[in-house]
KOLTI-855488 format. One record per residue (C-alpha): x, y, z; residue in three letters; residue number from 1. Coordinates in Angstrom, 3 decimals. Example, Ala and Ser with C-alpha at 12.3 -4.5 7.8 and 13.67 -1.06 7.14 Angstrom:
<r><x>12.300</x><y>-4.500</y><z>7.800</z><residuo>ALA</residuo><num>1</num></r>
<r><x>13.670</x><y>-1.060</y><z>7.140</z><residuo>SER</residuo><num>2</num></r>
END
This chain:
<r><x>-13.330</x><y>-20.389</y><z>-5.145</z><residuo>MET</residuo><num>1</num></r>
<r><x>-10.213</x><y>-20.643</y><z>-7.203</z><residuo>THR</residuo><num>2</num></r>
<r><x>-7.010</x><y>-18.937</y><z>-6.059</z><residuo>ARG</residuo><num>3</num></r>
<r><x>-7.194</x><y>-16.467</y><z>-9.002</z><residuo>ARG</residuo><num>4</num></r>
<r><x>-10.776</x><y>-15.515</y><z>-8.240</z><residuo>PHE</residuo><num>5</num></r>
<r><x>-9.937</x><y>-14.956</y><z>-4.550</z><residuo>LYS</residuo><num>6</num></r>
<r><x>-6.964</x><y>-12.790</y><z>-5.525</z><residuo>PHE</residuo><num>7</num></r>
<r><x>-9.134</x><y>-10.603</y><z>-7.852</z><residuo>ARG</residuo><num>8</num></r>
<r><x>-11.984</x><y>-10.528</y><z>-5.408</z><residuo>HIS</residuo><num>9</num></r>
<r><x>-9.644</x><y>-9.492</y><z>-2.613</z><residuo>THR</residuo><num>10</num></r>
<r><x>-8.099</x><y>-6.835</y><z>-4.835</z><residuo>ALA</residuo><num>11</num></r>
<r><x>-11.629</x><y>-5.434</y><z>-5.642</z><residuo>LEU</residuo><num>12</num></r>
<r><x>-12.662</x><y>-5.360</y><z>-1.995</z><residuo>LEU</residuo><num>13</num></r>
<r><x>-9.432</x><y>-3.561</y><z>-1.073</z><residuo>PHE</residuo><num>14</num></r>
<r><x>-10.090</x><y>-0.955</y><z>-3.826</z><residuo>ALA</residuo><num>15</num></r>
<r><x>-13.511</x><y>-0.448</y><z>-2.447</z><residuo>ALA</residuo><num>16</num></r>
<r><x>-12.092</x><y>-0.016</y><z>1.064</z><residuo>ALA</residuo><num>17</num></r>
<r><x>-9.531</x><y>2.449</y><z>-0.188</z><residuo>LEU</residuo><num>18</num></r>
<r><x>-12.361</x><y>4.453</y><z>-1.686</z><residuo>ALA</residuo><num>19</num></r>
<r><x>-14.402</x><y>4.597</y><z>1.511</z><residuo>GLY</residuo><num>20</num></r>
<r><x>-12.349</x><y>2.954</y><z>4.358</z><residuo>GLY</residuo><num>21</num></r>
<r><x>-9.560</x><y>3.755</y><z>6.756</z><residuo>VAL</residuo><num>22</num></r>
<r><x>-6.985</x><y>4.848</y><z>4.095</z><residuo>PRO</residuo><num>23</num></r>
<r><x>-9.577</x><y>7.143</y><z>2.595</z><residuo>ALA</residuo><num>24</num></r>
<r><x>-9.761</x><y>9.008</y><z>5.877</z><residuo>LEU</residuo><num>25</num></r>
<r><x>-6.020</x><y>9.428</y><z>5.792</z><residuo>ALA</residuo><num>26</num></r>
<r><x>-6.328</x><y>10.959</y><z>2.349</z><residuo>ALA</residuo><num>27</num></r>
<r><x>-6.827</x><y>14.355</y><z>3.860</z><residuo>GLU</residuo><num>28</num></r>
<r><x>-4.299</x><y>13.900</y><z>6.662</z><residuo>SER</residuo><num>29</num></r>
<r><x>-0.918</x><y>15.452</y><z>7.125</z><residuo>ALA</residuo><num>30</num></r>
<r><x>0.560</x><y>11.925</y><z>7.015</z><residuo>ALA</residuo><num>31</num></r>
<r><x>-0.935</x><y>11.245</y><z>3.575</z><residuo>LYS</residuo><num>32</num></r>
<r><x>0.406</x><y>14.624</y><z>2.283</z><residuo>GLN</residuo><num>33</num></r>
<r><x>3.895</x><y>13.985</y><z>3.656</z><residuo>ALA</residuo><num>34</num></r>
<r><x>3.947</x><y>10.503</y><z>2.110</z><residuo>VAL</residuo><num>35</num></r>
<r><x>2.698</x><y>11.719</y><z>-1.290</z><residuo>ASP</residuo><num>36</num></r>
<r><x>5.317</x><y>14.408</y><z>-1.349</z><residuo>ALA</residuo><num>37</num></r>
<r><x>8.020</x><y>11.840</y><z>-0.334</z><residuo>ALA</residuo><num>38</num></r>
<r><x>6.913</x><y>9.438</y><z>-3.028</z><residuo>LYS</residuo><num>39</num></r>
<r><x>7.373</x><y>12.168</y><z>-5.687</z><residuo>VAL</residuo><num>40</num></r>
<r><x>10.822</x><y>12.987</y><z>-4.226</z><residuo>GLN</residuo><num>41</num></r>
<r><x>11.796</x><y>9.343</y><z>-4.263</z><residuo>GLY</residuo><num>42</num></r>
<r><x>12.119</x><y>9.000</y><z>-0.518</z><residuo>THR</residuo><num>43</num></r>
<r><x>9.188</x><y>6.680</y><z>-0.099</z><residuo>VAL</residuo><num>44</num></r>
<r><x>8.000</x><y>3.830</y><z>-2.313</z><residuo>GLY</residuo><num>45</num></r>
<r><x>5.359</x><y>1.024</y><z>-2.585</z><residuo>GLU</residuo><num>46</num></r>
<r><x>6.306</x><y>-2.461</y><z>-1.751</z><residuo>GLN</residuo><num>47</num></r>
<r><x>5.164</x><y>-5.885</y><z>-3.039</z><residuo>ALA</residuo><num>48</num></r>
<r><x>3.525</x><y>-6.661</y><z>0.264</z><residuo>ASP</residuo><num>49</num></r>
<r><x>1.119</x><y>-3.704</y><z>-0.009</z><residuo>GLY</residuo><num>50</num></r>
<r><x>2.919</x><y>-1.521</y><z>2.473</z><residuo>PHE</residuo><num>51</num></r>
<r><x>5.026</x><y>1.668</y><z>2.075</z><residuo>LEU</residuo><num>52</num></r>
<r><x>8.732</x><y>1.679</y><z>2.705</z><residuo>GLY</residuo><num>53</num></r>
<r><x>11.323</x><y>4.339</y><z>3.087</z><residuo>VAL</residuo><num>54</num></r>
<r><x>13.691</x><y>4.172</y><z>0.027</z><residuo>VAL</residuo><num>55</num></r>
<r><x>16.344</x><y>6.353</y><z>1.593</z><residuo>SER</residuo><num>56</num></r>
<r><x>16.719</x><y>9.147</y><z>4.091</z><residuo>GLY</residuo><num>57</num></r>
<r><x>13.494</x><y>10.423</y><z>5.671</z><residuo>GLY</residuo><num>58</num></r>
<r><x>13.346</x><y>12.077</y><z>9.063</z><residuo>ASP</residuo><num>59</num></r>
<r><x>11.419</x><y>10.930</y><z>12.121</z><residuo>THR</residuo><num>60</num></r>
<r><x>8.240</x><y>12.737</y><z>11.074</z><residuo>ALA</residuo><num>61</num></r>
<r><x>8.218</x><y>11.075</y><z>7.621</z><residuo>LEU</residuo><num>62</num></r>
<r><x>8.842</x><y>7.651</y><z>9.162</z><residuo>ARG</residuo><num>63</num></r>
<r><x>5.974</x><y>8.156</y><z>11.538</z><residuo>ALA</residuo><num>64</num></r>
<r><x>3.744</x><y>9.220</y><z>8.613</z><residuo>ALA</residuo><num>65</num></r>
<r><x>4.651</x><y>6.036</y><z>6.832</z><residuo>VAL</residuo><num>66</num></r>
<r><x>3.934</x><y>3.971</y><z>9.916</z><residuo>ALA</residuo><num>67</num></r>
<r><x>0.548</x><y>5.767</y><z>10.230</z><residuo>GLU</residuo><num>68</num></r>
<r><x>-0.451</x><y>4.960</y><z>6.600</z><residuo>ILE</residuo><num>69</num></r>
<r><x>0.826</x><y>1.398</y><z>6.942</z><residuo>ASN</residuo><num>70</num></r>
<r><x>-1.215</x><y>0.858</y><z>10.139</z><residuo>ALA</residuo><num>71</num></r>
<r><x>-4.380</x><y>1.917</y><z>8.236</z><residuo>GLY</residuo><num>72</num></r>
<r><x>-3.491</x><y>-0.406</y><z>5.364</z><residuo>ARG</residuo><num>73</num></r>
<r><x>-2.900</x><y>-3.318</y><z>7.752</z><residuo>ALA</residuo><num>74</num></r>
<r><x>-6.296</x><y>-2.790</y><z>9.233</z><residuo>ALA</residuo><num>75</num></r>
<r><x>-7.949</x><y>-2.800</y><z>5.856</z><residuo>VAL</residuo><num>76</num></r>
<r><x>-5.918</x><y>-5.867</y><z>4.875</z><residuo>TYR</residuo><num>77</num></r>
<r><x>-7.212</x><y>-7.756</y><z>8.034</z><residuo>ARG</residuo><num>78</num></r>
<r><x>-10.799</x><y>-6.673</y><z>7.334</z><residuo>GLU</residuo><num>79</num></r>
<r><x>-10.589</x><y>-7.750</y><z>3.681</z><residuo>THR</residuo><num>80</num></r>
<r><x>-9.065</x><y>-11.065</y><z>4.754</z><residuo>ALA</residuo><num>81</num></r>
<r><x>-11.907</x><y>-11.749</y><z>7.158</z><residuo>ALA</residuo><num>82</num></r>
<r><x>-14.498</x><y>-11.044</y><z>4.432</z><residuo>LYS</residuo><num>83</num></r>
<r><x>-12.847</x><y>-13.181</y><z>1.672</z><residuo>THR</residuo><num>84</num></r>
<r><x>-11.239</x><y>-15.988</y><z>3.557</z><residuo>GLY</residuo><num>85</num></r>
<r><x>-7.714</x><y>-15.158</y><z>2.355</z><residuo>VAL</residuo><num>86</num></r>
<r><x>-4.823</x><y>-14.112</y><z>4.591</z><residuo>THR</residuo><num>87</num></r>
<r><x>-4.091</x><y>-10.532</y><z>5.333</z><residuo>ALA</residuo><num>88</num></r>
<r><x>-0.723</x><y>-10.993</y><z>3.538</z><residuo>GLU</residuo><num>89</num></r>
<r><x>-2.576</x><y>-12.111</y><z>0.447</z><residuo>ALA</residuo><num>90</num></r>
<r><x>-4.852</x><y>-9.100</y><z>0.631</z><residuo>ALA</residuo><num>91</num></r>
<r><x>-1.773</x><y>-6.889</y><z>0.883</z><residuo>GLY</residuo><num>92</num></r>
<r><x>-0.135</x><y>-8.520</y><z>-2.082</z><residuo>GLN</residuo><num>93</num></r>
<r><x>-3.283</x><y>-8.248</y><z>-4.190</z><residuo>ALA</residuo><num>94</num></r>
<r><x>-3.453</x><y>-4.531</y><z>-3.323</z><residuo>THR</residuo><num>95</num></r>
<r><x>0.257</x><y>-4.116</y><z>-4.136</z><residuo>ALA</residuo><num>96</num></r>
<r><x>-0.301</x><y>-5.463</y><z>-7.655</z><residuo>ALA</residuo><num>97</num></r>
<r><x>-2.983</x><y>-2.796</y><z>-8.268</z><residuo>GLN</residuo><num>98</num></r>
<r><x>-0.906</x><y>0.005</y><z>-6.709</z><residuo>LEU</residuo><num>99</num></r>
<r><x>2.186</x><y>-0.941</y><z>-8.711</z><residuo>LEU</residuo><num>100</num></r>
<r><x>0.143</x><y>-0.947</y><z>-11.876</z><residuo>ALA</residuo><num>101</num></r>
<r><x>-0.946</x><y>2.645</y><z>-11.147</z><residuo>ARG</residuo><num>102</num></r>
<r><x>2.415</x><y>3.812</y><z>-9.984</z><residuo>LEU</residuo><num>103</num></r>
<r><x>3.504</x><y>7.014</y><z>-11.843</z><residuo>PRO</residuo><num>104</num></r>
<r><x>6.725</x><y>7.038</y><z>-13.816</z><residuo>ALA</residuo><num>105</num></r>
<r><x>9.700</x><y>8.201</y><z>-11.624</z><residuo>GLY</residuo><num>106</num></r>
<r><x>8.402</x><y>6.740</y><z>-8.401</z><residuo>GLN</residuo><num>107</num></r>
<r><x>9.891</x><y>3.790</y><z>-6.586</z><residuo>TYR</residuo><num>108</num></r>
<r><x>8.637</x><y>0.257</y><z>-5.908</z><residuo>PHE</residuo><num>109</num></r>
<r><x>10.187</x><y>-2.729</y><z>-4.252</z><residuo>LYS</residuo><num>110</num></r>
<r><x>9.222</x><y>-6.171</y><z>-5.829</z><residuo>PRO</residuo><num>111</num></r>
<r><x>9.177</x><y>-9.272</y><z>-3.671</z><residuo>ALA</residuo><num>112</num></r>
<r><x>12.731</x><y>-10.373</y><z>-3.070</z><residuo>GLY</residuo><num>113</num></r>
<r><x>14.171</x><y>-7.385</y><z>-4.916</z><residuo>GLY</residuo><num>114</num></r>
<r><x>15.613</x><y>-3.975</y><z>-4.288</z><residuo>GLY</residuo><num>115</num></r>
<r><x>14.127</x><y>-0.580</y><z>-4.854</z><residuo>TRP</residuo><num>116</num></r>
<r><x>13.329</x><y>0.124</y><z>-8.543</z><residuo>THR</residuo><num>117</num></r>
<r><x>12.468</x><y>3.354</y><z>-10.237</z><residuo>LYS</residuo><num>118</num></r>
<r><x>9.468</x><y>2.959</y><z>-12.540</z><residuo>LYS</residuo><num>119</num></r>
END
């Protein structure tokens, strides 16, 4: 498989996992609701590695919610990596590309090697 094919295949598998895997279970959780609200407020953003990060502020409960969501994402990245033969890091990066493309205006993202940027 070419690297580009693996990247796209990994991204598609992750999208399927989001639709019916671990993060989907979190979709109804208090952690997901807290993170979604914090993304709108500009406190939490998406990162180039496929994980959430705290842009600024955030109390202990919000940081715990971010950690919970990130733990679910990490599990999906490991599962996707095992199925596709890429690393978990590559699975996360492929997912980040999809998430950043769908990020609504006004929310924050952190590109690799860069600082927080408002879309």
